[in-house]
Steps between C-alpha positions, in 0.01 A plus 500: 500500500586865509611734772210427735498122455600404857202690642251273323597189692205357687240675283261264328400748231732542201709811454284611209191523720675679786669759278182559302299572816765741625506669159123542496491652847779754454434582136124569521279659768368163618425364844622159614145369462482628144827325415352182652196537274709560188707191570184296556376606156824352365439175684748562782358467851697718739374695802539874538697442820751292304527779244563746783779283642661464158495876446655558843767235453599543135392851404800688636744242360344537155512880526867494603580266212339736251685798648834323461431456130421864438755720326695742715273792598533827314688789655195725530270413790151634562379492861156561639295430811125452535281443801333167564262401776596191696244379750352850503831679565679729255837370379724586206611286210835612362586385150777541245522423129771559242456688173371184334222465754658199670409483869818523708348462846205582724490565873207551738579755772314685772624844401629702208758707684875528452573178688255307282647646181854424619402142580351455155805648323736267683278199444484578127876520459552183701239306307604615153871513585514818297509876535289701254613793291174687562211465744167660417250569779202717576525812716502315834782663700596172665654384173734797478617467859562125469664542159755747633590257776500166318596574138621861473689437174182384320298758308158561657213631292197600704194574289151355512456503122815295443393216723202352317690176438527426872142608567370273223688205646261505797193434284524116503546514878191718539300260286610206709443686826137559401452136400639385836291760690817634658781348702473380857855556626818682404695175483235334286490797264879506468521127431223504243619815320861383494390184318240677290748764380738224391249284312228727360727742306673206332175433316427865426728606214443844355218379277416844360845515338472160328321352203280197569757260359783658698293479816428130446868433439601691813244318713622165367849588620370612838299184551811297415694692766219431748519128423875501565470698823222283641660172396233394248760453225718280720200295610401434139856395412516243778146366455 
């Protein structure tokens, strides 16, 4: 099998079923029960609780595998933060994308002050193992203060109109948040969004810039990568 093969030991369902359920849940705004129903229509009997356990166990590993296969991030980063309600309390979702729209990282935090911005900057550089040439943010002063402290040599452009790319990157998250009727805990939100931001964008190429044939070809490549990351290709080879 592929990179996640050891994790499948003891599971009676084949890799193809497990990876397909995880794909359905993180790619589309579906509940665990809806994934269960879709699999039943295909003749596969699996409970929604089993789907939930698979998503919890394999989702992050799949997301990390996809991230490792991405090209090196561009040198222009767009950062933005939006509020989300978690169990009725206001929190902030910090996100960053590069110039190509690739999600670099997300982080749920209680505040949007200098300390929160500094934490996100440092986390970004550690996770990407890179330092950008330019960071683009909105007018939030916390960005400027943290930028001067963490990456003073990096150009900082602060303008609301320049940051549409980062703002647009939150749209899939908002859609999913509505479908899930919100998040119940900060930890749960962070775990889900960390996996979601690694899997969902992989299947969302910039469709508006492609012809239909180019889009089909690109999706074929991306599904092949998914099969390698999840171990489906290896399972088929050893069957």
